[in-house]
N, C-alpha and C positions, 0 to 999 in steps of 0.2 A: 390553648385554654388557660385562663387566668382564674385563680382562686383567691377570693378576698378573705384573708384570715383575720382581718381587723373587726369583722362583724361579731357582735355579741348579742346573746339573748339575756332575758332576765335572770336565768339560772347561772349565767356566766358573770354576772355583775360583780366587779371587784376582785375576781380571781386572777392571780398572776400566771397560773398554769391551768389549761383546760384541755380535755381530750378532743380529738378531731377524727372524723371518719366520713368518707364519701365513696360511693360506688360509681364506676364508670362502665358503660356498656356500649360496645360497637353495634350500630344498627346496619346490618348487611342486607336485610330484607324487611322493608317496611310492613309487610303483612304478618310477620311473626316476631314475637318478643324474644330478644336474645337472653339466653340463660347463662352465658359465660361472660365474664368481664374482669375488671380490676378493682381492687379495694385499696384505697389510699387511707392510711390511718397514722396517727401519731399524737404528739402533744404540742399544743400551741403555747409558746412562752410569750406573754404580753410584754411589750416595751413599756407601756403605761397603763395603769388602771385608774379609774375615777370613782368618786363616791356618788356620782349621779349618772343616770343613763341619758338624761335630757334636761334642759333648762327652759322653764316657762316663766316669762316676765308677767304674764297675766295682763290685766288692764291698767296697771300702775304707770307705765311710761306716758309722759305727756309731751307733745310736740313743743319744742322750744323751752321745755322746763328743765329741772335738775335731773341728770341721768340717774336712772334706777339701776341698782347693782345686784348681782347674784354671785355667790362664791362657790367654787368647785375645788375640791381637794384632789390632787393628783399624786400618785406614787409611781416612781420610776424603778424598773426591774432590770435595767441594763446599764452598762457604763454610760454616764451622761454628764456633760459639762453644764448644760442648761437646756431649757425648753424654748421652743419657738412656736408661736400660735398665730394662725391665720384665720380670718373670718371672711367667708364668701357667701353672699355679698356683704358689704360693710355695714352690717346691722348693729354692730357693737364694737366697742373698744376694749382692749385687754390690758390688764396689769398682772405681772407674774412675780410672786414673792417666794423665794426659796428659804426653807427653815434653816436656821443657823445650827441647831443641834442635830439635825438629820437631813443630810444633803439629798436624800432620795424623796423627800416630801416637798411638794410645792402647793401654794395657794394661788389659784387663778381667779381673778376678779373680772367679771364681765359687766360692762355698763352699756345698757341699751342706748343707741345713738339717737339723741333728741332731735336730730335734723331729719329723721325719717318722716315721710308724709303720714298723716293719720290713716289708720287701717291696720289690717293684719300684716305681720312680717315674720319671716323665718329665714334661717341661714344655717350653714354648717361651720362649726369651729373645728379646724384641723390642728391637732397638737403633734408637733414633731420633737423627737429627741435629737440632740446635737452632741456627738461624742467629743472627747478632748482633742482629737485630731481633725475635727470639723466635719465629720460625716453626719449627714442629716437623714432621718428616716421617719416616716409617718407612724405615730404610735396609736392614735385613736381619733375618731371623729365624733364630735358631740353636737347633736342638733339643738338649736335654740329657736324660740318662737315667742310671740306676744302680740298685743294689740296696742298700737300707738294712738292715744287719745288726742283729740284736737285741743289746741291751746285754750279755747273758750268752749265750754260745754255746760249742759244742764244735767243735774243729777236729782232724781233719777230721770233717765230719758223716757221712761214709761211709768206712769202713775197707776197703780192698782188700788183703786179706792175701795173702802170698806162697803160691803153690800148693805143696802138700806131698803126699808119698805117704801113702796110707791108713795110719793108725796113728801118724803123727807129729803134732806140734803146730806152729802158726804164730801169730805175735803181732805187735802194733804198739802204738804209744803214741798216746793221744788226750789233748788238753789242754783245760782249761776256760779260755776267754778272758773276761776281765772287767777293769774298771779296777783298777789296782794297789792303790788304797786302798779298793776295794769290799769290804764284809763279806759275802762269799758262801762257803758251804761245801757240800760234797756230803753231804746228809742220809743217803741210802742209794742203793744201786744195784739195779735190777731186771733180771733176765736171764731170757730165755724159752727157754733151752736148757741142759741139763746139761753140754753140751760146752764151754760158754763160761765164762770166769773173768775178772774184772776186779779189779785191786788198785792201790793208790797206788804210785807210783814216783818217785824223785828224778831230776829232769832239771835240768841246769845252766841258769840263767837264768829258770827258771819257779818261782814261789812254791810253797812246800810245800802239798800238798793239792789242786793243780790239774793234776797229770799222773797218768795212769793207764795201766797196761799191760793190754791186752785180749788174752787168749790163748784159742785155740780148738783143741781136739783134733779131728783129721780122722778121721771114722768111716767115710766112704764115698766112692765116686768121684763126680765131677761137681761142678757148681756148688751151693753151699750158702749160704743167706742167713738171717741171724738178726738179733736186735736187742738192744742194751744200752740201758737207760734210766737216766740219771743224774738223780736227784731233787735239785734244788738248793734250799737254804734261804737266803733273802736276809735283809738286816738287819731288815726289817719282819716277819720270821717267815713270809713268804709262800713257798709251795713251788712250784717250776717244774720240769717234767719236760722234759729235753733228750734226745731219742733219738739213737742212733748205729747206723746200719746196718752190719752186719759181713758181708762177702762173702769167701768163700774157695772154693778148688777142690781137690778130692781127686784124686790121680793114682794110677795103678796102680803098685804096688811091684814093679818089674821084677826086682829082685834076689831078692825072695821067690819070684816065679814061676819063675825059673830054677832056684832051689834045689829047689823041689818037682818040677820036671821031671826033674832029675838023680836 
């Protein structure tokens, strides 16, 4: 039997010492519950404690972009020359800085690997203590996660247009996100509804040709969903289709109804 004493709950967060207790029962007869057993109890002394239980990079990392970083502060409670950190799989790179005024304090900087493919990612960061004589022991495991965004993307990926009475139009702006020096252009726009229209628009702070106004004429009551597809041409002439879902809601024109009744 192996007991994992590195596991922590939220109540154990940041504690250098925490109580431990587990009951063990021998099962001699599967039909009856054993009443006698052994109790293991004691105090767990942590090699390392962190100021975070997990790290979430969110949706900030971008494939091929500047690495997004998160900082974790570690405190060592045993004799330690330095820390060694491993990330499995290699979802992030690590930089370790030891405080000059307090050798038990470390700052661990995690940088999401921009070479990861777009999509969700997660990994375990294993933090080891290394004693002055070279002995290494696992101190704590820190889970990390995030969503790697594609290099070229549209924001927002879903347009929730303002509800309007039937017969009126509603609109919003969508922007093409890419590196400032990237040579990407919108080759053409595909629309699956005659009630939809998309056109370039000037927006302060956004390069020309990367902002578009999406306008929809409300023809009926209720929820309506359609799609606009922006076909992007990259520097290597490759075409990429970026879809945007357009959602709107048509409402009853109460003013028109009252006029008809009169």
